[in-house]
N, C-alpha and C positions, 0 to 999 in steps of 0.2 A: 698693082704692085709685085714685082717677082721675087718670090719668097726664097729664090734660090741664093739672093745676095746674103742671106744670114748664116753663110757657111760658117763663118768663125764661132758662133755660139756654142759650138761642140767643144771648145777648148776650155770652158768654163772651169772644170775641174783641174786641168792642168794649171791655168792660171792662179787658181785658188791654193794648189799645193806650192807652187814656186813662190807666191807671195807669203804664205806661212812660214816657208823656209827663210826668206829674206828677212822677215820680221823676228822670227827666232835668232837668226844669227847675228844681227846689227842690234837686236834688244829694242826694237821699236814701240812705243807705247802710245803714240798720238793714233787716233780712230782716222783724222784726216788724212795723215801720211801713209796708212793702209790702205785707204781708198785711192789715195794718188798712185802709190805703186802698183795696184791692181789695174787701174785705168791706163797707166802707162805701158804695163805689159800687154794688155789688151790690144790696144792702139798699134803696138810696134808688131806684135804677131798678125794682128787683121790686115794691116797696110802690106805686109809682105805676102800674105795670101791673096790679097786683091792683085797685087802686081803680077804674081804668078799666074793668077786665073785670068788674067785680063779685064778685071772689073776697074771701076773707076777710084781713084783714090780717095776721094770724099766718102763713098761708101764703106771704104776699109776703115776710116777713120771713124765715121759714124757707128759702124758695127763693133770697132773696137771699144768706144766708150761704153756701149750697152754691155759687152762681155765684161769689161772691168768692174761696172756696177753690179750685175748679176753676180759675179764670181765673189765678189765682197759680201753679199749678203746670202751667198747660197746656203749656209749651214742655219741661217734664220729661215729660209722658205721651205727646205726639204722636209719631209714627212719622217717624223722619228716614230719607230714603234717598238 
């Protein structure tokens, strides 16, 4: 496995911030909708990155789903001190 395919995971905090702004602006309360928004943003950003970097479209979609899921649960995972 080539770990350079995980280029899009660096955008987790950006997707988290954009998702939080969208949720706040449109007053979205559903947890499923928040996950869907984060996953959609992750897929869009990573598909664009995959096309720009010459990787396959499928890898962009896969990394986008992972990025969306990770960004949705980012605050639950990070260590608070």
